N, C-alpha and C positions, 0 to 999 in steps of 0.2 A: 390134464394131470389132476388126480383126486386129491381130496381134502388133505389126507395124510398118505402120500404115495411112498412105494417102497424106497424111492431114492431119498426122499425127504426123511424118512425114518432112519435110513441108514446114515444120513449125514447127521441128523440129531443125535443118533447114539454115538458117532464118532466126536460129536462136539462136546456132549454133556456126560455120557455114561462114564467116560475116564475121569471126569471131575470128581467122582466119588472117592477114587483113589489119589487125587491130587495132580493127575497128569495134565489136565487142561486148564488148571486154575488161572494160568496168565491169560488165556484167551477169554475166559469168562470175565475176568476182571476188566479186561480191556472193552468188551462189549458194553458192560454196565457203567464203565467210566464215561463212555462216549455219551450214553444218555444222561448221566448224572451231571457232566458238564454242560450239555445242551440245555436242560432244564430240571434242576435238582428237585423241584416241586412235583413236576410231572413224572419223573422217574420214580419219586416216592408213592404216587398213586398207582402206576403200572407195575411196580414189582415189590417195593418194601411193604406197602399197605397188605396186598394178598399174602405175602410172606408171613407177617406178623399175625394176621387174621387166620391163617392156615396153621400156624403153631397151635393157637388156641382151639381150632376146630378139630384138628387131628388129635390133639391131647384128650379133648373131652370126649370124642367119639370112641377112642380106644378105651378110655377109662370107664364110660358110662355104658357103652353099647356092647363093645368086644370083651369088656371085663378083663382087660390087659393093662400092664403098667410099663409101657416101653420108657427107656431112659430118655432124659432132655436130648442127648446128643443123637439118638435114633431118630426122635421126632424131627429134629433140626435138619438131619440129612435127607429125610424122606421128604419134607416140605420144600427144602431147597432145591432138590433135584426135580420135583413135579412142577413147581414154578418156573424153573429155569426152561425145562423142556417146552411147557406151554407158552413161555415168552418166545422161544425159538420159532415155533409154529406161527404164532401170531404176527411175527415180523415178515413172514414169507408168504402167508395165505391170507386172502382178503375175509373169506368165510370164518377162518379160525380166529381171525382179528376180532370179529364181530362177537364171537362167542367169548372170546377171552375179556374183553372189556365189559361185556354184560355179566360175565361170571364174578367181577370183582364186587359189585353190590349184592349180588347173591350169597356170596360167601360171608358178607357181614350178616346178612339176615339169618342164614343157616346157623352161625355161630351165636346170634342172638336168641334163636330158637333152643339151642343146647342150653343157654345160660337160663333161659326162661323155664325150662322144663326140669333141669336137674339141680340148679343151685339157687332157685327163688322160692321161697315158701308161699307168701301171700299172693292172693290173686291180683289185687290192687298194686302192690310193690313190684310184682312181676311185670306188670304192664308198663309201669313207669321205666323200669329198668330196660325193658325191651325197647320202648320208644326212644329212650335216650343212647342205649349202647348198639342199637340195631337199625331202626327206621331212619332216624336222621343221618348217621354217618353213611347208610346205604344211599340214601338220596344224594348227598353231597358228593361221594366217591362215585356214583353213577353217572352224575353230570359231567365231572372232570374226566373220568375214564373214557366216556363215549364222546367227548368233545376234543379236548387237547390231547388226551391219551392215545385215541385211535389215530389222529393226525401224525403224532410223533411215531407211533409204531410204523405206519404207513410211510414215513418219510425215512425211516431208519435212523432217526435222530442226526441227520446230516443237514445242515442249513442250506446246503448248495443245490440239494436235490430238486425240492419244490419248484423253486424258481426256474431251474432248468427244464423241468418236465412240463411246466405250464408254457415257456416259450416254445418248447418242442411241439406241444400240441396245437399251438397257434400258428406253427409254419414259421417262426422266427428263429431259424436253425442256428445262424451265426452266434447269436445271444444264448441260446440253448446249450450249445457246445461248450461255451467257455465255463458254465456252471456245472455241466454233467461231468467234463474232463476233471474238474477239481474234485468232484465227489467220487469218481471212478478211481482216482489216484489213491484214495483212502480206502479203496476196497469196497465201496457202496455197490451191492449187487444190481439194484434197478438202474442205476447210472450206467453200469456196465451193459446192462440190457438195452437200454435206449440207444447208446453208442454203436452197439452191434446193429440195431435196427436202422440208424442213420447210415452206416457203411453198406448194409445190404441194399438199401434203397437209394443211396446216392442223395441223402437229405443233409445238406451242409458240408458234405464229403464227398470225394471221388467215390464211384461205386466201387467196393472192395469186398467181394464175397469171402475172401479168405480171412481178412482181418474181422469181418463180422462174426465169422464163426469162432475165432479166438475169443472175441469179447463175449459171445453168447455162452461158451464153454466156461470162461472164468465166472460168470454171473451164474450159471448153473451149478458150478461146484460150490458155491455158496449157499445152495438150496433153494434159488429161486426158480418156481416150476414153469413160469412162461419163458424163461431163457432156455430151459431143457428142451421145452417143445419146439421153440424156434431153432435151437442148434440141431435138433434131430431132423426137422424139415428141411432145413438148408443143406445140411450134409448128405442127405439121401439125394439131392439134385446135384452133386458135385460130379464134375467129370473126373477121368482118371488123373488128369494133370492137376486138377484142383485138390484131389485127395492127396497127392503126392506133396504138394505145395503146403498143404495144411500140416502134414506130419513131418515136413522136412527140416532141414538144418536151420532154417530161419525163423523156426516157431519160437514165439517168446517164452522166456522162462518165468517171468514175472508180469505183474499188472503194468509197471512202469516201462517195460519194454514195448508195451503197445502205443506209447504216446511220444 
């Protein structure tokens, strides 16, 4: 699946485009509260810092380059939507995750360049301001975003996923499933995917291709590309009986029905 697939674009639009008219604010708040409660400092680096920097950058770019004067609310909504959309893809795609965490210090430097060019008069004073307001914060935010921030995005801010994943990769399936099932019940997409893999291959569970497909599908609907690939591959190999069982009356209606 590509970096920004049609499925992920559709899911992102469903998740965040309605936020502009307030339809998905509860879901948006729930996502970021999960990150905030997991580690408020890292959440600030991943979301709050680029949001605030984005406000200054877009405002300065609009005023000095585009020669327009958008209202504060217009800038607020544009930046919020763009950062939220980028955050969505960073959670779900490794390549975009790398781009996102590297973009955070880059945004600081770009904002510093705008300040240096448009708002500072003297050369020496401009260099001092650029160093204090751009280079040092960019270095600090870069270290944090590309370290703890990348790891938190990869984990989906769920404390049970990483130990579960590590146990699973080491072949310690019983220990892995304890952690992964906890995270999956909270809707963690990567945990749902790994549990699907466990059922498909009989790792720590009896081999159950139908349940594996259900788990892959739940994960894919949350935007996880690897789950979508696994689901399509598995479902193509289904017999007629398996297809009927998958779509039958016993199909789970919610995540908790799978456990």
